[in-house]
N, C-alpha and C positions, 0 to 999 in steps of 0.2 A: 588441496584435494586433487587426486589423480585425474588426468583428462579422461573423459568418457563416463565418469560418475555423474549422474544427472541430478541428484538431489543432495545438496550440501547441508540439509537440515535447517536452512535459514528461511524465516518468514519475511516476505517482501511486500509490505503495505504501500500502496500508492497514495500519497498524502498531498495535501495542499500546504503551501508555505505560510502557515498561520501560527500564531502564538499557541493556540489550543493544541494542535498536533505536536508541535515542538516541545511543549510542556510535558506531554505524555512521554515523549522520548527522553526528555531530561530526567525524568523520575524512574527510569528503568533501573533495576538492580544489575549488578555485574553479569550474573548468569543469563538474565534475559537479554541484556544488551548484545551479547555475543551471538544471539539467535535471531536478531532483527536487523534487516538492512533496508531502511526506508528508501523509497523512490519519490522524490519531491518534484512536482510539476510546477515549473516557473512560468509566469507571464512576463511581459516586457516591463511591467511596473513593479514587479516583486523584488524585494531586497533581502535575499536570504542571508548574507553575511551579517547584516544588522540584527536580524532576528536571532541568529545563532550566537551572537555576542551576548544577548540577553538571556537566552535559554539554550545553552549548548546541549546537543544530544549526546547520549552516552554510548551510542552505537559505534562500532569500529569504522564504519564508512557510511556515506550518504550517496545514493544514486541521484543524479540531477538531470531532469528531462527539460531541455531547452526547446522542445518542439514548437512551443508557442511564441518563442522569442525570434523576431526577424533576423535574418542574416544580413548584416550591413554591407552590402556589395560596394566595393570600391573604398571601403573604410579600413583604417588600421585597427579598428576596434575588433577584438575577438572575444565574444561572450564566454565561450568555454574556457579559454585560457585565463582570461581576467578573473573569472569566478574561481577557477581552480587555484590560482595564486592567492586570492583573498581567503579562501577556506583553508589553504595550507598554513597561512599565518595564524589562523585560529586553532590549528591542530586538528582539523577535520579532513579526512581523506575523501576525495570526490571520485565517484565512478560516473563517467559520462554515459548518457543513454543515447544510443544510436537509433534513429528513426528512418523509415523507408524513404521519406521525402527529403532527407538531409542533402544539401548540396555537397559537391566535391570539397569545397573549402571548409564547410562545417565538419565533414567527416575527418579531414586532415587535422583540424583543430581538436576534435574529440580524441584522436590518436595521440596528439601531443599532450593533452590534458591527462590522458590515462597514464602516460609515461612519467608524469610528475608525481604520481601517487603510488598506486598498487599495480600498475601495468595491467589493469583490468577494466572492463566496460560491461554495460548491459545493452543487449539488442532487444528492443521492444517491438514486437511484430503484432499488428492487429489484422488477423486474417481476413476479416470482413471488409477491410479497407485497402490493405496493402497487396495482397496476393490472391489469386484465384485457384491455383493448383500447385502441385509440388515443384514442377519445373520453374514456375515463376518465383516460388519461395526460394529455391536454390539460387536463381539468378540474382534476386534482390539481396539476399544475405551475402552472397559472394561480393557484390558491388560494395556493400557497406563495410565488410571486413577488409577488403582490399583498400578502400578509401581511407580507412582508419589505420591501416597497417597492423592489424591485430589478427592473431590466430584464434580459431573457435575455442581452443583449450583455455583461453584467457577471457572468454566472454560468457556471461550468464544470459541465456535465452529466456525472455519473458514473453509468453504467448498470451496476449491480452485480448480476451473475448469481450471486454467492455460491458455494456449494460445487459443484464438479464431481466427483462421487463415483466415477464409473466412466466407461468409454468410451461406453456407451450413453447415459448421462445427459449427457455432454458434447455428443453430437450433438443431443440434444433442446434443450439450452439454446442451442446455436448457432443453431438455427432461431428460437428466441425472440428472440435478439439481433438477428437480421436484421429481424424485425418491428418491434422497438423502434427500430432505426436508421432504418428507413423513416419512422417517425413523427417522429423527432428532426430530420429534414431540414426539417420544416415550420416550425421556429423558429430564429431567429438566435443560437444559443448562442455563448458565447465560445469554448468548446471542448467536444468530445464524447469521452468515454473509456469503454471497456468494461473492467470488472474481473471477475475470478473467482479462485477459489482451489482448489487440489487437494491440498494437503498434508494427510495424515491427522491427526485431532485427537490421536491417541495412537500413539506409536512403540514402546511397550513390547513389543508382540508381534513386532516384527521381530527377526531373528537378530542376535546380538552377535558382535563380533570378525571380521566380514567386511563389506565394503561391499555394500549392497543398494540397488537402484534403485526409486524411486517416480516414476511418470510425471507430467510437468508437463502434465496435461490442460488446465489453464487457458490456458497459453501456446499449446497446440496449437489450442484453440478460436479464440483471437484470430488466429492465423496463417491459419486456414482462412476466416475471415470475408472477408479480402481487400477490406475496405471502405476506399477512399481517405479519408484525413483522419481516421481514427479513432485516438485515442490509446490507450496501453496502461496498465493498472493491474493489480495483483494484491495478494495478502496477504503479500508478502515470502516468508519461509520458514516461516510459521506457517499454521494452518488457519483458515478462516472460522468453524468451529465452536468456540465458546469453552467450555471446560470449567472454569469457575471453581471453585476449592476442591478440585480433583482433584490429588492428589499423584502424581508420577511417580518412577520410579527415576532417580536423578541420576547415570547413567553419563556419562562424557565422550561427547558427541554433536556431530557436525557434519552440517549439511544443505548439501551442496555442489551448486551449480546448474550444469547443463550445458544444452545446447540443448533436449533433449527430456525430460530426467530430472533429478531430484535424486538424488545419491548419498548415502545415509544411512550414516554411520559411527557405530556405538555400540560402545564398547570396554570390555569387562570383563576382558580378559586381563591377565596378570601378577599379578593378585590383590593388588597392593600399593597404593601411594599413587596418588591421582588424577593427580599429576604424571607418574608413570611410564606410566600408561595413556594419558594425553593425548600424551605424547612418542611412544609407539609408534603411536598413531592417526595423528598428524600425519606421521610418517615414512612410513607406508603411503600416505597421501594424496599426499604430495609425489612419491612414486615411481610413482604411478598414471598411466595413459594420459590421464586427463581433467585432470591438473594443467596449467594454461595454459602456453603457450610463454613468456609474459612472466614466469612464475614469481611471485616475491614482489612484483614491480612491478605486478601486475595490479590489486591493491587493498590497502588497509590491512589488511583481514582476511587476505588471502593472505600478507602480510608477517608477520603475527602467527603464522599457521600454520607458515610456513617457519622462524620463530625457534624455535618449540616443537619442530620436527622436529630442530633442531640440538642442543637442550639439553633435559634433563628438568626443568629448573627452571621453576617458574611454570606449572603446568598449567592455570591458569584456573579458571573457575566456570561454572555454567549461563548466567549473564549474558554471560560472555566468549564462550562457544561460540555463543550466539545472535548476539552482536555480530559475530564473525568471519564467520559464515555469512551474515548480512544484508549485511555490507559486500561480500563476494564476489558475492552475488546482485544487488545494485544495480549493481555494475560490469558484471556479465554482461549484465543487461538493457539498460543504456545502450549497451554494445558491440553488442548484437544489433539495437537500434533504429537502424540506419544511416539517417542523414538522406537522404531522397529527396524531390524535389518531389512534392507530393501534391495531388490535386484537393481543392477546398474544399467544405465543407458549406454550400451556398448557399440563399438564399431561392428558392423555385420561380420567382418572377417575374423574378429576375435571376441566371440561372446564370452562373457564372464558371469558366473553365477555365484550367489552366496547361499550357503546352506540354510 
């Protein structure tokens, strides 16, 4: 893609390094895989290569965010380089994710990791945490790019608005996004994408045995921005708020994406085996008005849901339910992002327009 074009048509979901999310990526068809570039957030205990060996994604590259992984000062260990080498052996191209708080050493390692694969990286900027104004944004991104030895033309800018907790908050972050996008036009990024997330971190308080809606405020913010050439990202069907170590009730649960809402199905009825409850849940979903006209053909996840609706055998597990939900979500997002000729994010001195 030519420098200055801000939307490369790629959907960038921010995902967790879990079997469920990777299973959804593993079952993408070739056409969808070219339009998805996941960004996986790793913790210090996560072992992404082992997971990828079991369920390799079919995407052309994986963005890896090591922001939660400590920088081992004084050690010869280099998390970005070690991970890049391990993924290369598995045939997976890694895009390192630059963060505002990365040390000089970490940035240098990110640059070396980028050169091992596609000579590309992602710069993930959280305006509410990282910068307060355009001058600070320019200084911060300049430090990150210089430290990694990368030009903006090789970097995908991800403007991460994080959690959209309520409608009032969504409108506030929408205005913040407009300000950041105005600043972003001053640099020739490879692409510019806005991310946000609205799924609650805990669904335990929602009613069981009946479908309940949760508004997709993140998608609504992006739709209202109406900025030409701005790509879409989100947190899949999970929350931006990570509640590590918190145990939830493991009821059969599906998070089913529609245009403006998620339909949450948490099923406790029948009081018997998980297989029976999942069967009843899936039958209810397949018979609902928001079941797609394409049915089981809509995505791999929908095919799995339809199969469980036909038979009570194999009710799945929490990883399965996340996998089916994520698979449907990705298919829905790609379907919603209908390709249209879009104006490009151009350098101010050379504006370019498309008819």
